[in-house]
N, C-alpha and C positions, 0 to 999 in steps of 0.2 A: 628478206630483204629491205632494208630502211633506205626510206628515201633521204639524202642527203638536204640539210638545211641550210641557207641562204640566210645571210646577216644583212641581204636588200629588200626593201620593201618589193610585194606582191603590189601588178597593176594595182588590184582590186583594192588593196593597204593605200595605192595612192591617190585615185579617184575619189575613194572615199573620203581620205584628207582632205582633196581640196575640196570637196562637197563642203565637207564641216567647213572649213577653210573662208569661205564665201558667206557661212551660214550667220558665223559669228561676228565677220565685219561689219553683215547688213542690221545684226544685232545693236551692233556699237555704233556704228553712225546713225540708225536711226536715234539715237539717246533712250532705248529699252532701259538701259539699266540705271537704276536712281542710287548712283553716290557717288558723293562730288569730287570724291579722288578721279573716277573714270569722267565724269563727265566734264570736267576741264580739263583731259589730258588727249590728245591726237594719238591715235595708237594705231598703228602697223603691224597685222601678224604674214608673219614672212613664211610660215609652213606647219601644218599641223601632221602631225607621225601620230598613224593610228596604230596600236595592239597587231597581233595579227589574229583574235577571234575580234576585231573590231569593237571593243567595247572600253577602251580608253582612249580618250584622243588628247594627244599634249600637242597646246599651240604654243609657238613661240613665238613672243612678240616683243616689239621693241615701243615704247614709250616713245614717241617725238617731242624735244625741247625740254625734256628730264634728267639733269644729273644723275640721278638716285632713285633706280628703277623700281624698286625691294619693295616702295610704297606702294605703288602701281600694282605690279604682278599681288600682293600680299590682298591687295580690293578685287583685282582680277577672280582670285582663289576664294573670296568671299561669297562672289557673287555666282561660282561655278556652279551651280544647282541652278540657281533660275537663267541663269544663258541657257543651262542645258535642256531647261523647259522651253524657253522663248525658240531655240531651234527646232523644237520637235519639229515642226508645222513643214519646214521647208525637207526634212529630211524621213518624212513618214513611209517612205519604202522601204525604209532598214528594220531588222526585225528588235535590233536591242537598238536602245538611244544609247551611245558614248557618253561614259560619265570622261567632262570635260577636266582638263587640267591646264595651268598656264606657268610657262616659265620663261623666264628671262633669255631673249635672243642675243647671243652673244659674237654670233659670225661677222656682223659688220666690225667689231673691233679688228676680230682676227682677219679681215682685208682691211683694215686701215696698218696695221701692224704691220703685214706682207706689203702693202703701197710702200709705207715708208722704210723699209729694210733696201724695195728695190731703186727706190731713190736715191737709196745714201751714195756719197762718193766709192768708197770700196765696191759695193759691187754693182755700182753703172760704169765705174771704169775698167769693172771685168765681163762687164755685157755688152756697152757701146763699143763701135768702131773708136779708130785709134781718133782723135783728131788732131790737127797740124800742130799744134803748140807742144806737143809729145813725143816728138819725135826727137 
């Protein structure tokens, strides 16, 4: 009998992902990465998703105040091995140190699009109560 696999992450994957997120955040906040693109950019890490075997950590980042995120994401990926080495001390309980990959977090863009749709006259007319002037 085979076990049904779920696409949802396990509690362990979520817990380890949060530990990796906190560790990467500390490395970036301390300015330990000597890269001019990273040093001059405030970077928010919204989520770290772990692979089921906990060997790959995909960090979703949002560079704040930067129009084109590509340069920052590329700089982070160039320095991924160094960052992996710096987070090792905080994650020494792990059997394997995960490979770190950085991806652009587009969820904020999606939230903004949904918010704009909900505020559009067509949708708000359908969602909201009828006002007195629409009788």
